[in-house]
C-alpha positions as CSV (number, residue, x, y, z in Angstrom):
1,M,0.0,0.0,0.0
2,K,1.4,3.4,-1.0
3,D,1.9,6.0,1.7
4,N,-0.9,8.3,0.5
5,E,-3.3,5.3,0.5
6,L,-2.2,4.2,4.0
7,R,-2.4,7.7,5.4
8,E,-5.9,8.1,4.0
9,L,-7.0,4.8,5.6
10,L,-5.5,5.6,8.9
11,E,-6.8,9.1,9.0
12,R,-10.3,7.9,8.2
13,E,-10.3,5.2,10.8
14,A,-8.7,7.3,13.5
15,S,-11.3,10.0,13.1
16,R,-14.0,7.4,13.5
17,I,-12.6,6.1,16.8
18,C,-11.2,9.2,18.4
19,V,-14.5,10.7,19.5
20,P,-15.7,11.7,23.0
21,E,-17.7,8.6,23.3
22,F,-14.6,6.5,23.1
23,A,-13.5,7.6,26.6
24,L,-16.7,6.3,28.2
25,S,-15.7,2.7,28.0
26,D,-11.9,3.1,27.9
27,P,-9.4,3.2,30.8
28,V,-8.6,6.9,29.9
29,Q,-12.0,7.8,31.5
30,F,-10.3,7.5,35.0
31,P,-7.6,10.1,34.7
32,R,-10.0,12.3,32.8
33,R,-12.1,12.7,36.0
34,F,-9.4,14.8,37.5
35,T,-8.0,18.3,36.8
36,S,-5.0,18.5,39.1
37,L,-1.8,17.4,37.3
38,P,-0.6,15.2,40.2
39,D,-4.0,13.5,40.4
40,V,-4.1,12.9,36.6
41,E,-0.5,11.5,36.6
42,V,-1.0,9.2,39.5
43,V,-4.2,7.8,38.1
44,S,-2.8,7.5,34.6
45,L,0.2,5.4,35.8
46,L,-1.7,3.2,38.1
47,V,-4.6,2.6,35.8
48,A,-2.3,1.9,32.9
49,A,-0.4,-0.5,35.1
50,I,-3.5,-2.7,35.4
51,A,-4.7,-2.1,31.8
52,W,-4.3,-5.6,30.4
53,G,-6.8,-8.3,29.8
54,N,-10.6,-7.8,29.4
55,R,-11.5,-4.1,29.1
56,K,-14.6,-4.4,31.3
57,M,-12.6,-6.1,34.0
58,I,-9.9,-3.4,33.7
59,C,-12.5,-0.6,34.2
60,R,-14.2,-2.5,37.1
61,D,-10.9,-2.9,38.9
62,A,-9.8,0.7,38.1
63,E,-13.1,1.9,39.7
64,R,-12.2,-0.1,42.8
65,L,-8.7,1.3,42.9
66,L,-10.1,4.9,42.7
67,A,-12.4,4.1,45.6
68,L,-9.4,2.8,47.6
69,M,-7.7,6.1,47.0
70,E,-10.8,7.9,48.4
71,G,-11.2,10.1,45.4
72,Q,-8.0,12.0,46.1
73,P,-5.2,10.0,44.4
74,A,-2.2,12.4,44.9
75,A,-3.2,13.3,48.5
76,W,-3.7,9.6,49.3
77,M,-0.3,8.8,47.9
78,M,1.5,11.6,49.8
79,D,-0.1,10.8,53.2
80,G,0.9,7.2,53.1
81,A,-2.6,5.8,53.7
82,W,-1.8,3.0,51.3
83,E,0.6,1.4,53.8
84,A,-2.5,0.0,55.5
85,V,-3.6,-1.8,52.3
86,P,-3.2,-5.6,52.8
87,D,-0.3,-7.1,50.8
88,E,-2.6,-9.8,49.5
89,L,-5.4,-7.5,48.3
90,N,-6.0,-8.3,44.7
91,I,-6.1,-5.1,42.7
92,H,-6.2,-6.6,39.2
93,R,-5.2,-10.1,38.2
94,T,-1.5,-10.4,39.2
95,F,-1.2,-6.9,40.7
96,F,-1.7,-7.0,44.5
97,G,-1.6,-4.6,47.4
98,R,2.1,-5.3,47.9
99,N,2.8,-4.2,44.3
100,L,0.8,-1.0,44.8
101,K,2.7,-0.1,47.9
102,H,6.0,-0.8,46.3
103,A,5.1,1.6,43.5
104,L,3.7,4.3,45.8
105,R,6.8,4.3,48.1
106,G,8.9,5.4,45.1
107,L,6.4,7.7,43.5
108,R,6.0,9.6,46.8
109,V,9.7,10.3,46.9
110,V,9.5,11.5,43.3
111,Y,6.6,13.9,44.1
112,R,8.3,15.2,47.2
113,R,11.4,16.1,45.1
114,H,9.8,17.3,41.9
115,G,6.1,18.0,42.5
116,S,5.0,16.2,39.3
117,L,6.1,13.5,37.0
118,D,6.3,16.0,34.2
119,A,8.8,18.0,36.2
120,Y,10.6,14.7,37.0
121,S,10.7,13.8,33.3
122,A,12.1,17.2,32.5
123,A,14.7,17.0,35.3
124,I,16.1,13.7,34.0
125,G,16.0,14.9,30.4
126,A,13.7,12.2,29.1
127,G,12.5,14.5,26.2
128,D,16.1,14.9,25.1
129,T,16.6,11.2,24.4
130,A,15.6,9.1,21.4
131,A,13.3,6.9,23.5
132,P,11.7,9.1,26.2
133,A,9.4,6.4,27.5
134,W,12.3,3.9,28.1
135,T,14.4,6.6,29.7
136,L,11.6,7.6,32.0
137,V,10.9,4.0,33.1
138,E,14.6,3.2,33.6
139,R,15.0,6.1,36.0
140,L,11.7,5.5,37.8
141,N,12.6,1.9,38.3
142,A,15.8,2.9,39.9
143,D,14.2,5.5,42.2
144,I,11.3,3.2,43.2
145,A,13.8,0.4,44.0
146,A,15.8,2.9,46.1
147,A,12.7,3.8,48.1
148,N,12.2,0.1,48.8
149,G,15.6,-0.8,50.1
150,G,16.9,-1.8,46.7
151,T,14.1,-4.3,46.0
152,R,12.7,-4.2,42.4
153,D,9.2,-5.2,41.4
154,S,8.2,-5.4,37.7
155,R,4.5,-5.7,38.3
156,F,4.1,-1.9,38.1
157,L,6.8,-1.0,35.5
158,P,8.6,-3.5,33.3
159,S,12.2,-4.1,34.0
160,N,13.4,-5.7,30.8
161,L,13.8,-2.4,29.0
162,R,16.0,-3.8,26.2
163,T,13.1,-5.8,24.8
164,S,9.9,-4.5,26.5
165,A,7.4,-2.7,24.2
166,L,6.3,-0.6,27.3
167,K,2.7,-0.9,26.0
168,R,1.0,0.4,29.2
169,V,3.5,3.2,29.8
170,N,3.2,4.3,26.2
171,M,-0.5,4.4,26.6
172,A,-0.3,6.5,29.7
173,L,2.1,8.9,27.9
174,R,-0.4,9.1,25.0
175,W,-3.0,10.3,27.5
176,L,-0.6,12.8,29.2
177,V,1.3,14.2,26.2
178,R,-1.2,14.3,23.3
179,D,-3.6,17.1,23.4
180,D,-6.4,16.4,20.9
181,G,-9.2,18.1,22.9
182,I,-11.2,14.9,22.4
183,V,-9.8,12.0,24.4
184,D,-6.1,12.6,25.3
185,M,-5.4,15.3,27.9
186,G,-2.1,16.8,26.8
187,L,-0.9,18.1,30.2
188,W,2.8,17.4,29.8
189,H,5.5,19.7,28.4
190,S,8.6,17.6,28.9
191,I,7.9,15.2,26.0
192,R,6.4,16.2,22.6
193,P,3.7,14.2,20.8
194,S,6.2,13.6,18.0
195,Q,8.4,11.6,20.5
196,L,5.7,9.2,21.5
197,F,5.6,5.5,20.6
198,I,2.7,3.3,19.7
199,P,1.2,1.3,22.6
200,L,1.9,-2.1,21.1
201,D,-0.2,-5.2,22.0
202,V,-1.1,-8.3,20.1
203,H,-4.1,-6.8,18.4
204,V,-2.2,-3.7,17.2
205,G,0.6,-5.8,16.1
206,N,-1.6,-8.0,14.0
207,T,-3.2,-5.0,12.3
208,A,0.2,-3.4,11.7
209,R,1.4,-6.6,9.9
210,I,-1.7,-6.7,7.8
211,L,-1.1,-3.1,6.7
212,G,2.6,-3.8,6.1
213,L,3.9,-1.5,8.9
214,T,6.1,-4.4,10.2
215,S,6.8,-8.0,9.4
216,R,7.8,-8.9,12.9
217,H,5.6,-11.1,15.1
218,Q,7.1,-10.2,18.5
219,A,5.3,-7.6,20.5
220,D,8.5,-6.1,21.7
221,R,10.5,-2.9,21.6
222,R,12.0,-3.4,18.2
223,T,8.5,-3.9,16.7
224,T,7.2,-0.9,18.5
225,V,10.0,1.2,17.0
226,E,9.4,-0.2,13.5
227,I,5.7,0.5,13.5
228,T,6.1,4.0,15.0
229,D,8.8,4.9,12.5
230,V,6.3,4.3,9.7
231,L,3.6,6.2,11.4
232,R,6.0,9.1,12.1
233,R,6.7,9.2,8.4
234,L,3.0,9.6,7.7
235,R,2.3,12.0,10.5
236,P,5.6,13.4,11.8
237,D,4.2,15.7,14.5
238,D,1.7,13.2,16.0
239,P,2.3,9.6,14.9
240,V,0.5,8.0,17.8
241,Y,-2.8,9.5,16.7
242,Y,-2.9,6.4,14.5
243,D,-3.1,4.3,17.6
244,Y,-6.8,4.9,17.3
245,A,-6.9,3.6,13.8
246,L,-4.9,0.4,14.6
247,F,-7.2,-0.2,17.5
248,G,-10.3,0.3,15.5
249,L,-9.2,-1.8,12.6
250,G,-7.8,-4.5,14.9
251,I,-10.6,-5.2,17.5
252,D,-14.1,-4.4,18.3
253,P,-13.9,-1.3,20.6
254,Q,-16.7,-2.7,22.6
């Protein structure tokens, strides 16, 4: 398929999916409930961390997580109320209370030092690198581990950064960085939309192969880069807008 034909297809499909109604049944609905940057960031990262599997189950468990945070995510994180959460409380599938507490110990340190994840991202120069998402996760993993006595836990953020597609983190960054006035919120300044990478899962990968965006079958970092490079060629300033198209072409949004 020629570039102009591919661009036309992706633009048409993305505009069909990227509408206000999309957020009503998507995990993005949860950070969109808040206006404070720290609240939006905390909810974005935590909801993205459990955003795998059945979408209805994800949204059900995200609702429970918000209730656990008493409707004030950033304040709840900062006051340490989460230390009372039972280790064995099942948050979502293989993500438990102990994993939540491990993540929040580190995030609280980050917020005490920087005030927001966007400021943290700017401070570590994530936007000055070729792969901002991987730079951000590498530094966050180190700081979260330090806040937990050196112990690492890959339930919140992946640790195998050489190969990980960082699907859930790239999704959270789409919410935080893109500002389409429709679904994504665009509150960050440390990373530009042009620097985002596609949130790659099995369905997006299958659609990408059908369209000739990649020939690889692994849902890994290399495939993520290959697909995004093609999308960046078609829409240099905002390649991840086409995430909506690949989603819409790949699976039933319901």
